[in-house]
N, CA, C and O atoms as CSV, one atom per row, in Angstrom:
chain,resi,resn,atom,element,x,y,z
A,1,UNK,N,N,7.178,2.700,-17.105
A,1,UNK,CA,C,8.652,2.237,-16.676
A,1,UNK,C,C,8.448,0.710,-15.976
A,1,UNK,O,O,7.729,0.445,-15.013
A,2,UNK,N,N,9.185,-0.088,-16.650
A,2,UNK,CA,C,9.233,-1.314,-16.133
A,2,UNK,C,C,10.367,-1.529,-15.036
A,2,UNK,O,O,11.527,-1.170,-15.240
A,3,UNK,N,N,9.936,-2.158,-13.824
A,3,UNK,CA,C,11.058,-2.454,-12.920
A,3,UNK,C,C,11.310,-3.741,-12.804
A,3,UNK,O,O,10.483,-4.645,-12.926
A,4,UNK,N,N,12.529,-3.854,-12.551
A,4,UNK,CA,C,13.221,-5.388,-12.732
A,4,UNK,C,C,12.729,-6.049,-11.329
A,4,UNK,O,O,12.666,-5.507,-10.225
A,5,UNK,N,N,12.390,-7.418,-11.711
A,5,UNK,CA,C,11.979,-8.401,-10.732
A,5,UNK,C,C,12.866,-8.528,-9.513
A,5,UNK,O,O,12.467,-8.687,-8.359
A,6,UNK,N,N,14.367,-8.419,-9.998
A,6,UNK,CA,C,15.394,-8.519,-8.926
A,6,UNK,C,C,15.412,-7.564,-7.568
A,6,UNK,O,O,16.148,-7.669,-6.587
A,7,UNK,N,N,14.436,-6.670,-7.811
A,7,UNK,CA,C,14.224,-5.541,-6.740
A,7,UNK,C,C,13.355,-6.338,-5.898
A,7,UNK,O,O,13.363,-5.928,-4.737
A,8,UNK,N,N,12.608,-7.339,-6.096
A,8,UNK,CA,C,11.707,-7.895,-4.925
A,8,UNK,C,C,12.595,-9.286,-4.696
A,8,UNK,O,O,13.340,-9.903,-5.458
A,9,UNK,N,N,12.133,-9.547,-3.107
A,9,UNK,CA,C,12.872,-10.907,-2.774
A,9,UNK,C,C,11.935,-11.453,-1.742
A,9,UNK,O,O,11.179,-10.778,-1.043
A,10,UNK,N,N,12.066,-12.715,-1.728
A,10,UNK,CA,C,11.286,-13.547,-0.645
A,10,UNK,C,C,12.121,-14.303,0.122
A,10,UNK,O,O,13.221,-14.739,-0.218
A,11,UNK,N,N,11.474,-14.469,1.340
A,11,UNK,CA,C,12.401,-15.195,2.540
A,11,UNK,C,C,11.338,-16.194,2.917
A,11,UNK,O,O,10.423,-15.853,3.666
A,12,UNK,N,N,11.427,-17.496,2.396
A,12,UNK,CA,C,10.460,-18.557,2.694
A,12,UNK,C,C,10.442,-19.018,4.235
A,12,UNK,O,O,9.424,-19.413,4.804
A,13,UNK,N,N,11.544,-18.927,4.750
A,13,UNK,CA,C,11.631,-19.193,6.082
A,13,UNK,C,C,11.214,-18.199,7.234
A,13,UNK,O,O,11.373,-18.404,8.437
A,14,UNK,N,N,10.628,-17.036,6.623
A,14,UNK,CA,C,10.299,-15.861,7.518
A,14,UNK,C,C,8.974,-16.128,8.385
A,14,UNK,O,O,8.735,-15.462,9.393
A,15,UNK,N,N,8.123,-17.157,7.918
A,15,UNK,CA,C,6.697,-17.067,8.518
A,15,UNK,C,C,5.696,-16.268,7.977
A,15,UNK,O,O,4.530,-16.352,8.362
A,16,UNK,N,N,6.091,-15.446,7.050
A,16,UNK,CA,C,5.131,-14.678,6.182
A,16,UNK,C,C,4.944,-15.288,4.999
A,16,UNK,O,O,5.849,-15.633,4.239
A,17,UNK,N,N,3.352,-15.482,4.759
A,17,UNK,CA,C,3.348,-15.872,3.416
A,17,UNK,C,C,3.951,-15.412,2.335
A,17,UNK,O,O,4.022,-14.188,2.438
A,18,UNK,N,N,4.451,-15.812,1.285
A,18,UNK,CA,C,5.134,-15.465,0.125
A,18,UNK,C,C,4.107,-14.443,-0.362
A,18,UNK,O,O,4.425,-13.264,-0.209
A,19,UNK,N,N,2.979,-14.700,-0.899
A,19,UNK,CA,C,2.010,-13.710,-1.469
A,19,UNK,C,C,2.143,-12.452,-0.612
A,19,UNK,O,O,2.472,-11.406,-1.171
A,20,UNK,N,N,1.914,-12.474,0.694
A,20,UNK,CA,C,2.168,-11.323,1.459
A,20,UNK,C,C,3.353,-10.382,1.729
A,20,UNK,O,O,3.273,-9.230,2.156
A,21,UNK,N,N,4.399,-11.021,1.428
A,21,UNK,CA,C,5.621,-10.820,1.202
A,21,UNK,C,C,5.807,-9.839,0.018
A,21,UNK,O,O,6.472,-8.807,0.103
A,22,UNK,N,N,5.173,-10.245,-1.068
A,22,UNK,CA,C,5.291,-9.435,-2.270
A,22,UNK,C,C,4.423,-8.332,-2.131
A,22,UNK,O,O,4.800,-7.207,-2.458
A,23,UNK,N,N,3.126,-8.579,-1.610
A,23,UNK,CA,C,2.225,-7.307,-1.415
A,23,UNK,C,C,2.945,-6.197,-0.420
A,23,UNK,O,O,2.949,-4.986,-0.643
A,24,UNK,N,N,3.360,-6.640,0.361
A,24,UNK,CA,C,4.335,-5.804,1.442
A,24,UNK,C,C,5.397,-4.976,0.750
A,24,UNK,O,O,5.456,-3.758,0.922
A,25,UNK,N,N,6.177,-5.590,0.023
A,25,UNK,CA,C,7.215,-5.046,-0.838
A,25,UNK,C,C,6.398,-3.978,-2.000
A,25,UNK,O,O,6.820,-2.831,-2.144
A,26,UNK,N,N,5.396,-4.400,-2.665
A,26,UNK,CA,C,5.058,-3.459,-3.630
A,26,UNK,C,C,4.581,-2.378,-2.797
A,26,UNK,O,O,5.027,-1.265,-3.075
A,27,UNK,N,N,3.747,-2.474,-1.812
A,27,UNK,CA,C,3.379,-1.276,-0.953
A,27,UNK,C,C,4.350,-0.350,-0.729
A,27,UNK,O,O,4.197,0.819,-1.085
A,28,UNK,N,N,5.683,-0.874,0.017
A,28,UNK,CA,C,6.633,-0.241,0.369
A,28,UNK,C,C,7.263,0.522,-0.869
A,28,UNK,O,O,7.550,1.718,-0.815
A,29,UNK,N,N,7.449,-0.253,-1.965
A,29,UNK,CA,C,8.112,0.464,-3.032
A,29,UNK,C,C,7.086,1.712,-3.500
A,29,UNK,O,O,7.651,2.718,-3.929
A,30,UNK,N,N,5.930,1.717,-3.458
A,30,UNK,CA,C,5.137,2.746,-3.806
A,30,UNK,C,C,4.992,3.895,-2.650
A,30,UNK,O,O,4.812,5.078,-2.940
A,31,UNK,N,N,5.080,3.469,-1.455
A,31,UNK,CA,C,5.152,4.404,-0.264
A,31,UNK,C,C,6.424,5.107,-0.323
A,31,UNK,O,O,6.482,6.203,0.233
A,32,UNK,N,N,7.484,4.631,-0.930
A,32,UNK,CA,C,8.970,5.068,-0.753
A,32,UNK,C,C,9.050,5.819,-2.137
A,32,UNK,O,O,9.947,6.659,-2.199
A,33,UNK,N,N,8.341,5.675,-3.145
A,33,UNK,CA,C,8.627,6.260,-4.385
A,33,UNK,C,C,9.387,5.542,-5.409
A,33,UNK,O,O,9.851,6.185,-6.351
A,34,UNK,N,N,9.543,4.442,-5.339
A,34,UNK,CA,C,10.560,3.675,-6.131
A,34,UNK,C,C,9.455,3.107,-7.161
A,34,UNK,O,O,9.868,2.756,-8.266
A,35,UNK,N,N,8.225,3.005,-6.905
A,35,UNK,CA,C,7.149,2.590,-7.862
A,35,UNK,C,C,6.183,3.670,-7.878
A,35,UNK,O,O,5.604,3.968,-6.833
A,36,UNK,N,N,5.959,4.269,-8.934
A,36,UNK,CA,C,5.075,5.664,-9.018
A,36,UNK,C,C,3.812,5.137,-10.240
A,36,UNK,O,O,3.919,4.287,-11.124
A,37,UNK,N,N,2.567,6.059,-9.852
A,37,UNK,CA,C,1.678,5.755,-10.539
A,37,UNK,C,C,1.911,5.605,-12.147
A,37,UNK,O,O,2.487,6.510,-12.750
A,38,UNK,N,N,1.443,4.425,-12.832
A,38,UNK,CA,C,1.621,4.193,-14.182
A,38,UNK,C,C,2.745,3.367,-14.433
A,38,UNK,O,O,2.834,2.878,-15.559
A,39,UNK,N,N,3.791,3.074,-13.426
A,39,UNK,CA,C,4.722,2.200,-13.613
A,39,UNK,C,C,4.175,0.769,-13.616
A,39,UNK,O,O,3.322,0.397,-12.810
A,40,UNK,N,N,4.755,-0.084,-14.645
A,40,UNK,CA,C,4.225,-1.715,-14.618
A,40,UNK,C,C,5.027,-2.365,-13.727
A,40,UNK,O,O,6.210,-2.123,-13.486
A,41,UNK,N,N,4.288,-3.247,-13.225
A,41,UNK,CA,C,5.026,-4.362,-12.363
A,41,UNK,C,C,5.442,-5.590,-13.320
A,41,UNK,O,O,4.863,-5.707,-14.400
A,42,UNK,N,N,6.346,-6.422,-12.973
A,42,UNK,CA,C,6.754,-7.594,-13.767
A,42,UNK,C,C,5.787,-8.412,-14.059
A,42,UNK,O,O,5.078,-8.590,-13.069
A,43,UNK,N,N,5.364,-9.116,-15.175
A,43,UNK,CA,C,4.359,-10.142,-15.253
A,43,UNK,C,C,4.278,-10.983,-14.394
A,43,UNK,O,O,5.294,-11.163,-13.722
A,44,UNK,N,N,3.363,-11.600,-14.166
A,44,UNK,CA,C,3.102,-12.825,-13.200
A,44,UNK,C,C,4.197,-13.952,-13.406
A,44,UNK,O,O,4.926,-14.478,-12.565
A,45,UNK,N,N,4.112,-14.143,-14.620
A,45,UNK,CA,C,5.065,-15.383,-15.219
A,45,UNK,C,C,6.491,-14.849,-14.936
A,45,UNK,O,O,7.229,-15.653,-14.366
A,46,UNK,N,N,7.060,-13.517,-15.263
A,46,UNK,CA,C,8.450,-13.141,-14.978
A,46,UNK,C,C,8.788,-13.089,-13.570
A,46,UNK,O,O,9.855,-13.540,-13.154
A,47,UNK,N,N,7.764,-12.461,-12.691
A,47,UNK,CA,C,8.099,-12.516,-11.446
A,47,UNK,C,C,8.138,-14.070,-10.811
A,47,UNK,O,O,8.903,-14.278,-9.869
A,48,UNK,N,N,7.480,-14.929,-11.227
A,48,UNK,CA,C,7.482,-16.083,-10.642
A,48,UNK,C,C,8.714,-16.721,-11.125
A,48,UNK,O,O,9.381,-17.295,-10.264
A,49,UNK,N,N,9.099,-16.731,-12.204
A,49,UNK,CA,C,10.251,-17.211,-12.940
A,49,UNK,C,C,11.576,-16.597,-12.120
A,49,UNK,O,O,12.440,-17.399,-11.767
A,50,UNK,N,N,11.715,-15.358,-11.856
A,50,UNK,CA,C,12.878,-14.654,-11.396
A,50,UNK,C,C,13.016,-15.072,-9.864
A,50,UNK,O,O,14.155,-15.265,-9.441
A,51,UNK,N,N,11.829,-15.239,-8.926
A,51,UNK,CA,C,11.895,-15.681,-7.591
A,51,UNK,C,C,11.608,-16.923,-7.418
A,51,UNK,O,O,11.215,-17.282,-6.308
A,52,UNK,N,N,11.736,-17.826,-8.448
A,52,UNK,CA,C,11.495,-19.335,-8.411
A,52,UNK,C,C,10.160,-19.524,-7.454
A,52,UNK,O,O,10.294,-20.285,-6.496
A,53,UNK,N,N,9.010,-18.946,-7.629
A,53,UNK,CA,C,8.150,-19.268,-7.054
A,53,UNK,C,C,6.659,-19.770,-7.936
A,53,UNK,O,O,6.581,-19.517,-9.138
A,54,UNK,N,N,5.751,-20.346,-7.357
A,54,UNK,CA,C,4.424,-20.657,-8.352
A,54,UNK,C,C,3.820,-19.303,-8.576
A,54,UNK,O,O,3.700,-18.388,-7.761
A,55,UNK,N,N,3.448,-19.349,-9.886
A,55,UNK,CA,C,2.744,-18.151,-10.582
A,55,UNK,C,C,1.504,-17.832,-9.816
A,55,UNK,O,O,1.127,-16.662,-9.743
A,56,UNK,N,N,0.846,-18.804,-9.239
A,56,UNK,CA,C,-0.618,-18.703,-8.452
A,56,UNK,C,C,-0.243,-17.661,-7.186
A,56,UNK,O,O,-1.090,-16.896,-6.725
A,57,UNK,N,N,0.840,-17.717,-6.793
A,57,UNK,CA,C,1.406,-16.901,-5.553
A,57,UNK,C,C,1.267,-15.622,-5.968
A,57,UNK,O,O,0.638,-14.729,-5.400
A,58,UNK,N,N,2.026,-15.549,-7.231
A,58,UNK,CA,C,2.258,-14.050,-7.715
A,58,UNK,C,C,0.820,-13.412,-8.184
A,58,UNK,O,O,0.525,-12.223,-8.060
A,59,UNK,N,N,0.155,-14.222,-8.629
A,59,UNK,CA,C,-1.416,-14.083,-9.152
A,59,UNK,C,C,-2.205,-13.538,-7.750
A,59,UNK,O,O,-2.682,-12.412,-7.606
A,60,UNK,N,N,-2.212,-14.419,-6.957
A,60,UNK,CA,C,-2.730,-13.983,-5.380
A,60,UNK,C,C,-2.477,-12.673,-5.153
A,60,UNK,O,O,-3.291,-11.762,-5.305
A,61,UNK,N,N,-1.177,-12.557,-4.733
A,61,UNK,CA,C,-0.748,-11.124,-4.585
A,61,UNK,C,C,-1.127,-9.946,-5.282
A,61,UNK,O,O,-1.373,-8.930,-4.632
A,62,UNK,N,N,-1.215,-9.952,-6.655
A,62,UNK,CA,C,-1.682,-8.843,-7.638
A,62,UNK,C,C,-3.208,-8.919,-7.322
A,62,UNK,O,O,-3.837,-7.912,-6.994
A,63,UNK,N,N,-3.765,-10.124,-7.430
A,63,UNK,CA,C,-5.319,-9.945,-7.368
A,63,UNK,C,C,-5.835,-9.152,-6.050
A,63,UNK,O,O,-6.793,-8.381,-6.111
A,64,UNK,N,N,-5.026,-9.440,-4.698
A,64,UNK,CA,C,-5.346,-8.738,-3.613
A,64,UNK,C,C,-5.082,-7.097,-3.630
A,64,UNK,O,O,-5.877,-6.265,-3.194
A,65,UNK,N,N,-3.741,-6.805,-4.251
A,65,UNK,CA,C,-3.210,-5.487,-4.523
A,65,UNK,C,C,-4.199,-4.858,-5.383
A,65,UNK,O,O,-4.515,-3.686,-5.177
A,66,UNK,N,N,-4.830,-5.681,-6.538
A,66,UNK,CA,C,-5.715,-5.032,-7.085
A,66,UNK,C,C,-7.323,-4.578,-6.649
A,66,UNK,O,O,-8.089,-3.706,-7.059
A,67,UNK,N,N,-7.394,-5.452,-5.785
A,67,UNK,CA,C,-8.914,-5.455,-5.035
A,67,UNK,C,C,-8.505,-4.209,-3.932
A,67,UNK,O,O,-9.483,-3.548,-3.585
A,68,UNK,N,N,-7.281,-3.823,-3.373
A,68,UNK,CA,C,-7.148,-2.722,-2.605
A,68,UNK,C,C,-7.069,-1.253,-3.497
A,68,UNK,O,O,-7.034,-0.113,-3.033
A,69,UNK,N,N,-7.055,-1.650,-4.843
A,69,UNK,CA,C,-6.822,-0.253,-5.755
A,69,UNK,C,C,-5.471,0.188,-5.972
A,69,UNK,O,O,-5.312,1.271,-6.534
A,70,UNK,N,N,-4.371,-0.555,-5.575
A,70,UNK,CA,C,-3.107,-0.061,-5.429
A,70,UNK,C,C,-2.736,-0.168,-6.771
A,70,UNK,O,O,-2.200,0.812,-7.287
A,71,UNK,N,N,-2.947,-1.307,-7.516
A,71,UNK,CA,C,-2.634,-1.711,-8.749
A,71,UNK,C,C,-3.996,-1.854,-9.660
A,71,UNK,O,O,-5.105,-2.004,-9.148
A,72,UNK,N,N,-3.750,-1.784,-11.200
A,72,UNK,CA,C,-4.832,-1.991,-11.824
A,72,UNK,C,C,-4.346,-2.754,-13.093
A,72,UNK,O,O,-3.165,-2.654,-13.424
A,73,UNK,N,N,-5.214,-3.508,-13.812
A,73,UNK,CA,C,-5.030,-4.220,-14.747
A,73,UNK,C,C,-4.852,-3.375,-16.142
A,73,UNK,O,O,-5.840,-2.677,-16.368
A,74,UNK,N,N,-4.029,-3.300,-16.923
A,74,UNK,CA,C,-3.938,-2.411,-18.148
A,74,UNK,C,C,-4.136,-3.626,-19.168
A,74,UNK,O,O,-3.221,-4.450,-19.192
A,75,UNK,N,N,-5.054,-3.796,-19.877
A,75,UNK,CA,C,-5.442,-4.862,-20.984
A,75,UNK,C,C,-4.359,-4.980,-21.836
A,75,UNK,O,O,-3.917,-3.947,-22.339
A,76,UNK,N,N,-3.779,-6.186,-22.128
A,76,UNK,CA,C,-2.681,-6.610,-23.025
A,76,UNK,C,C,-1.328,-6.151,-22.534
A,76,UNK,O,O,-0.383,-6.373,-23.291
A,77,UNK,N,N,-1.080,-5.532,-21.356
A,77,UNK,CA,C,0.356,-4.963,-20.811
A,77,UNK,C,C,0.403,-5.511,-19.604
A,77,UNK,O,O,1.565,-5.635,-19.218
A,78,UNK,N,N,-0.343,-5.864,-18.902
A,78,UNK,CA,C,-0.240,-6.267,-17.216
A,78,UNK,C,C,-0.777,-5.629,-16.401
A,78,UNK,O,O,-1.878,-5.128,-16.628
A,79,UNK,N,N,-0.040,-5.454,-15.053
A,79,UNK,CA,C,-0.388,-4.448,-13.891
A,79,UNK,C,C,0.370,-3.344,-13.834
A,79,UNK,O,O,1.578,-3.342,-14.068
A,80,UNK,N,N,-0.372,-2.248,-13.487
A,80,UNK,CA,C,0.188,-0.908,-13.371
A,80,UNK,C,C,-0.188,-0.526,-11.970
A,80,UNK,O,O,-1.090,-1.070,-11.334
A,81,UNK,N,N,0.656,0.560,-11.490
A,81,UNK,CA,C,0.326,1.166,-10.285
A,81,UNK,C,C,-0.712,2.210,-10.490
A,81,UNK,O,O,-0.506,3.142,-11.267
A,82,UNK,N,N,-1.816,2.090,-9.823
A,82,UNK,CA,C,-2.851,2.927,-10.121
A,82,UNK,C,C,-2.583,4.508,-9.974
A,82,UNK,O,O,-1.738,4.974,-9.209
A,83,UNK,N,N,-3.285,5.144,-10.677
A,83,UNK,CA,C,-3.031,6.744,-10.810
A,83,UNK,C,C,-3.318,7.459,-9.400
A,83,UNK,O,O,-2.714,8.426,-8.936
A,84,UNK,N,N,-4.238,6.848,-8.911
A,84,UNK,CA,C,-4.687,7.683,-7.471
A,84,UNK,C,C,-3.793,7.032,-6.365
A,84,UNK,O,O,-4.137,7.179,-5.193
A,85,UNK,N,N,-2.683,6.335,-6.663
A,85,UNK,CA,C,-1.891,6.028,-5.573
A,85,UNK,C,C,-1.116,7.209,-4.791
A,85,UNK,O,O,-0.482,8.020,-5.466
A,86,UNK,N,N,-1.147,7.314,-3.525
A,86,UNK,CA,C,-0.244,8.318,-2.770
A,86,UNK,C,C,0.842,7.420,-2.112
A,86,UNK,O,O,0.584,6.387,-1.494
A,87,UNK,N,N,2.080,7.927,-2.314
A,87,UNK,CA,C,3.192,7.347,-1.493
A,87,UNK,C,C,3.197,7.415,-0.025
A,87,UNK,O,O,3.747,6.627,0.745
A,88,UNK,N,N,2.343,8.717,0.328
A,88,UNK,CA,C,2.354,8.584,1.826
A,88,UNK,C,C,3.526,9.645,2.501
A,88,UNK,O,O,4.598,9.877,1.943
A,89,UNK,N,N,3.153,10.177,3.671
A,89,UNK,CA,C,4.026,10.796,4.548
A,89,UNK,C,C,5.296,10.036,4.908
A,89,UNK,O,O,5.368,8.843,4.613
A,90,UNK,N,N,6.257,10.620,5.498
A,90,UNK,CA,C,7.403,9.901,6.200
A,90,UNK,C,C,6.788,9.219,7.380
A,90,UNK,O,O,7.161,8.084,7.674
A,91,UNK,N,N,5.884,9.829,8.064
A,91,UNK,CA,C,5.418,9.097,9.136
A,91,UNK,C,C,4.509,7.875,8.898
A,91,UNK,O,O,4.449,6.921,9.674
A,92,UNK,N,N,3.816,7.990,7.770
A,92,UNK,CA,C,3.164,6.724,7.239
A,92,UNK,C,C,4.079,5.664,6.789
A,92,UNK,O,O,3.858,4.469,6.982
A,93,UNK,N,N,5.222,6.180,6.121
A,93,UNK,CA,C,6.220,5.020,5.624
A,93,UNK,C,C,6.747,4.541,6.640
A,93,UNK,O,O,7.020,3.343,6.561
A,94,UNK,N,N,7.046,5.173,7.792
A,94,UNK,CA,C,7.729,4.710,8.837
A,94,UNK,C,C,6.871,3.784,9.904
A,94,UNK,O,O,7.472,3.033,10.673
A,95,UNK,N,N,5.558,3.872,9.906
A,95,UNK,CA,C,4.417,2.945,10.539
A,95,UNK,C,C,4.492,1.727,9.658
A,95,UNK,O,O,4.332,0.626,10.185
A,96,UNK,N,N,4.688,1.807,8.546
A,96,UNK,CA,C,4.563,0.491,7.613
A,96,UNK,C,C,5.799,-0.413,7.901
A,96,UNK,O,O,5.757,-1.638,7.782
A,97,UNK,N,N,7.117,0.418,8.365
A,97,UNK,CA,C,8.060,-0.301,8.533
A,97,UNK,C,C,8.147,-0.846,10.059
A,97,UNK,O,O,9.123,-1.518,10.391
A,98,UNK,N,N,7.242,-0.584,10.867
A,98,UNK,CA,C,7.448,-0.759,12.454
A,98,UNK,C,C,7.305,-2.014,12.827
A,98,UNK,O,O,7.903,-2.442,13.815
A,99,UNK,N,N,6.411,-2.850,12.015
A,99,UNK,CA,C,6.000,-4.125,12.270
A,99,UNK,C,C,7.387,-5.304,12.218
A,99,UNK,O,O,7.701,-6.213,12.987
A,100,UNK,N,N,7.961,-4.828,11.026
A,100,UNK,CA,C,9.164,-5.298,10.827
A,100,UNK,C,C,10.249,-5.075,11.700
A,100,UNK,O,O,11.008,-6.015,11.934
A,101,UNK,N,N,10.431,-3.997,12.205
A,101,UNK,CA,C,11.441,-3.477,12.965
A,101,UNK,C,C,11.307,-4.384,14.426
A,101,UNK,O,O,12.264,-4.880,15.021
A,102,UNK,N,N,10.038,-4.456,14.791
A,102,UNK,CA,C,9.379,-5.154,16.048
A,102,UNK,C,C,9.975,-6.649,15.779
A,102,UNK,O,O,10.821,-7.065,16.570
A,103,UNK,N,N,9.662,-7.271,14.951
A,103,UNK,CA,C,10.131,-8.385,14.746
A,103,UNK,C,C,11.653,-8.826,14.663
A,103,UNK,O,O,12.161,-9.863,15.091
A,104,UNK,N,N,12.244,-7.764,13.999
A,104,UNK,CA,C,13.735,-8.091,14.131
A,104,UNK,C,C,14.527,-7.819,15.213
A,104,UNK,O,O,15.548,-8.487,15.373
A,105,UNK,N,N,14.182,-6.807,16.112
A,105,UNK,CA,C,14.484,-6.560,17.444
A,105,UNK,C,C,14.379,-7.659,18.507
A,105,UNK,O,O,15.211,-8.008,19.344
A,106,UNK,N,N,12.882,-8.213,18.207
A,106,UNK,CA,C,12.636,-9.441,19.337
A,106,UNK,C,C,13.410,-10.628,18.926
A,106,UNK,O,O,13.920,-11.315,19.811
A,107,UNK,N,N,13.554,-10.944,17.698
A,107,UNK,CA,C,14.272,-12.056,17.263
A,107,UNK,C,C,15.810,-12.054,17.558
A,107,UNK,O,O,16.417,-13.085,17.851
A,108,UNK,N,N,16.508,-10.580,17.439
A,108,UNK,CA,C,17.890,-10.356,18.014
A,108,UNK,C,C,18.013,-10.632,19.208
A,108,UNK,O,O,18.961,-11.340,19.547
A,109,UNK,N,N,17.081,-10.144,20.176
A,109,UNK,CA,C,16.991,-10.299,21.601
A,109,UNK,C,C,17.000,-11.598,22.143
A,109,UNK,O,O,17.666,-11.969,23.110
A,110,UNK,N,N,16.068,-12.400,21.330
A,110,UNK,CA,C,15.873,-13.767,21.668
A,110,UNK,C,C,17.050,-14.575,21.547
A,110,UNK,O,O,17.270,-15.536,22.284
A,111,UNK,N,N,17.971,-14.115,20.427
A,111,UNK,CA,C,19.269,-14.788,20.141
A,111,UNK,C,C,20.404,-14.222,21.176
A,111,UNK,O,O,21.531,-14.705,21.285
A,112,UNK,N,N,20.002,-13.344,21.760
A,112,UNK,CA,C,20.929,-12.842,22.866
A,112,UNK,C,C,22.166,-12.025,22.187
A,112,UNK,O,O,23.316,-12.148,22.609
A,113,UNK,N,N,21.838,-11.230,21.159
A,113,UNK,CA,C,22.473,-10.114,20.678
A,113,UNK,C,C,22.633,-9.073,21.329
A,113,UNK,O,O,21.711,-8.951,22.136
A,114,UNK,N,N,23.471,-8.124,21.384
A,114,UNK,CA,C,23.396,-6.992,21.893
A,114,UNK,C,C,22.849,-5.823,20.940
A,114,UNK,O,O,22.638,-6.116,19.763
A,115,UNK,N,N,22.634,-4.652,21.337
A,115,UNK,CA,C,21.807,-3.707,20.740
A,115,UNK,C,C,23.071,-3.286,19.372
A,115,UNK,O,O,22.731,-3.192,18.193
A,116,UNK,N,N,24.159,-3.130,19.739
A,116,UNK,CA,C,25.034,-2.767,18.671
A,116,UNK,C,C,25.377,-3.944,17.756
A,116,UNK,O,O,25.778,-3.655,16.628
A,117,UNK,N,N,25.256,-5.422,18.140
A,117,UNK,CA,C,25.153,-6.279,17.267
A,117,UNK,C,C,23.889,-6.327,16.268
A,117,UNK,O,O,24.137,-6.628,15.100
A,118,UNK,N,N,22.942,-6.135,16.523
A,118,UNK,CA,C,21.671,-5.833,15.868
A,118,UNK,C,C,21.766,-4.685,14.982
A,118,UNK,O,O,21.295,-4.851,13.857
A,119,UNK,N,N,22.335,-3.427,15.285
A,119,UNK,CA,C,22.472,-2.361,14.602
A,119,UNK,C,C,23.528,-2.665,13.588
A,119,UNK,O,O,23.312,-2.394,12.407
A,120,UNK,N,N,24.557,-3.162,13.932
A,120,UNK,CA,C,25.188,-3.757,12.899
A,120,UNK,C,C,25.025,-4.297,11.622
A,120,UNK,O,O,25.364,-3.925,10.498
A,121,UNK,N,N,24.353,-5.378,12.113
A,121,UNK,CA,C,23.522,-6.293,11.129
A,121,UNK,C,C,22.800,-5.564,9.990
A,121,UNK,O,O,22.879,-5.695,8.769
A,122,UNK,N,N,21.959,-4.633,10.890
A,122,UNK,CA,C,20.917,-3.754,9.954
A,122,UNK,C,C,21.622,-2.630,9.118
A,122,UNK,O,O,21.014,-2.048,8.219
A,123,UNK,N,N,22.848,-2.361,9.421
A,123,UNK,CA,C,23.729,-1.302,8.861
A,123,UNK,C,C,24.193,-1.995,7.711
A,123,UNK,O,O,24.138,-1.492,6.589
A,124,UNK,N,N,24.685,-3.216,7.959
A,124,UNK,CA,C,25.497,-4.272,6.747
A,124,UNK,C,C,24.345,-4.609,5.710
A,124,UNK,O,O,24.535,-4.660,4.495
A,125,UNK,N,N,23.525,-4.759,6.129
A,125,UNK,CA,C,22.319,-5.058,4.823
A,125,UNK,C,C,21.852,-3.914,4.180
A,125,UNK,O,O,21.541,-3.987,2.991
A,126,UNK,N,N,21.748,-2.749,4.865
A,126,UNK,CA,C,21.427,-1.444,4.106
A,126,UNK,C,C,22.671,-1.104,3.054
A,126,UNK,O,O,22.383,-0.496,2.022
A,127,UNK,N,N,23.963,-1.464,3.288
A,127,UNK,CA,C,24.928,-1.154,2.432
A,127,UNK,C,C,24.819,-2.151,1.556
A,127,UNK,O,O,25.058,-1.813,0.397
A,128,UNK,N,N,24.512,-3.370,1.742
A,128,UNK,CA,C,24.400,-4.174,0.726
A,128,UNK,C,C,23.348,-4.085,-0.426
A,128,UNK,O,O,23.551,-4.315,-1.618
A,129,UNK,N,N,22.179,-3.702,0.176
A,129,UNK,CA,C,21.005,-3.317,-0.637
A,129,UNK,C,C,21.077,-1.960,-1.554
A,129,UNK,O,O,20.440,-1.825,-2.599
A,130,UNK,N,N,21.758,-1.200,-1.119
A,130,UNK,CA,C,21.999,0.147,-1.909
A,130,UNK,C,C,22.822,-0.145,-3.010
A,130,UNK,O,O,23.851,-0.800,-2.841
A,131,UNK,N,N,22.458,0.300,-4.215
A,131,UNK,CA,C,23.160,0.345,-5.396
A,131,UNK,C,C,24.450,0.997,-5.354
A,131,UNK,O,O,25.135,1.075,-6.374
């Protein structure tokens, strides 16, 4: 099953290298069950074109994910999610989210936003991201 590159997004001003953003998103999609063993990732060229980034950045992310064993090269077809991939428990998936929450809360407080303002922004983005 091919997943459309529009599911991936980058934020150049986040301070996180773009290749790491891609790696984190693939891991999250696998942990959340949106990418399953055997699913194909967009080609390096396709991902780079859709996100308007350098192909070497995508290639670096894919190479590192391959070294971790999360994805594998399927000759002539591209990269696919490895069969031994486990999506993880709810607790493990929450642990993956925690660093992003910490960063979001810290930035919101630095900007002088109230808890309600921060939560409203999160809820708004959730509504916008869901189909």
